[in-house]
C-alpha positions as CSV (number, residue, x, y, z in Angstrom):
1,X,-122.8,-39.1,-157.4
2,X,-120.5,-39.0,-160.4
3,X,-118.0,-41.5,-159.0
4,X,-120.7,-43.9,-158.4
5,X,-121.8,-43.6,-162.1
6,X,-118.4,-44.9,-163.3
7,X,-118.6,-47.8,-160.7
8,X,-122.0,-48.9,-161.9
9,X,-120.9,-48.5,-165.5
10,X,-117.9,-50.8,-164.9
11,X,-120.2,-53.3,-163.3
12,X,-122.3,-53.5,-166.4
13,X,-119.6,-53.0,-169.1
14,X,-116.9,-55.5,-167.7
15,X,-119.2,-58.5,-167.5
16,X,-120.5,-57.8,-171.0
17,X,-116.9,-57.6,-172.4
18,X,-116.1,-60.7,-170.5
19,X,-119.1,-62.5,-172.1
20,X,-118.2,-61.3,-175.5
21,X,-114.6,-62.4,-175.2
22,X,-115.6,-65.8,-173.8
23,X,-118.1,-66.4,-176.7
24,X,-115.3,-65.3,-179.1
25,X,-112.8,-67.9,-177.7
26,X,-115.4,-70.6,-177.6
27,X,-116.2,-70.0,-181.3
28,X,-112.5,-70.0,-182.1
29,X,-112.2,-73.4,-180.3
30,X,-115.2,-74.7,-182.1
31,X,-113.6,-73.6,-185.5
32,X,-110.3,-75.3,-184.5
33,X,-112.1,-78.5,-183.6
34,X,-114.1,-78.5,-186.9
35,X,-110.8,-77.9,-188.8
36,X,-109.0,-80.7,-187.0
37,X,-111.9,-83.0,-187.9
38,X,-111.9,-82.0,-191.5
39,X,-108.1,-82.6,-191.7
40,X,-108.6,-86.0,-190.1
41,X,-111.2,-87.0,-192.6
42,X,-109.0,-85.9,-195.5
43,X,-106.1,-87.8,-194.1
44,X,-108.4,-90.9,-193.9
45,X,-109.4,-90.4,-197.6
46,X,-105.7,-89.9,-198.6
47,X,-104.8,-93.0,-196.7
48,X,-107.3,-95.0,-198.7
49,X,-106.1,-93.5,-202.0
50,X,-102.5,-94.3,-201.2
51,X,-103.5,-97.9,-200.2
52,X,-105.2,-98.3,-203.6
53,X,-102.2,-96.8,-205.5
54,X,-99.9,-99.2,-203.6
55,X,-102.0,-102.1,-204.7
56,X,-101.9,-101.0,-208.2
57,X,-98.2,-100.5,-208.1
58,X,-97.6,-104.1,-206.5
59,X,-99.9,-105.6,-209.1
60,X,-98.1,-103.8,-212.0
61,X,-94.7,-104.8,-210.8
62,X,-95.8,-108.4,-210.2
63,X,-97.1,-108.6,-213.8
64,X,-93.9,-107.0,-215.2
65,X,-92.0,-109.7,-213.2
66,X,-94.2,-112.4,-214.6
67,X,-93.7,-111.2,-218.3
68,X,-89.9,-110.9,-217.5
69,X,-89.9,-114.7,-216.6
70,X,-91.5,-115.8,-219.9
């Protein structure tokens, strides 16, 4: 009877451990996806900022060039 107790315990414990591990890995994957989306959004914002900065630099150099001609 004692040998059967370990067998039944393993039938209960191993699926529970497997379930806990699978939930853990799914949560890690969700975290990775949300971090990647956040980084993508930040990159879009930085891209817009650099575009605006590039426009300002181009405008500045253009007006400096115009002043130089006069």
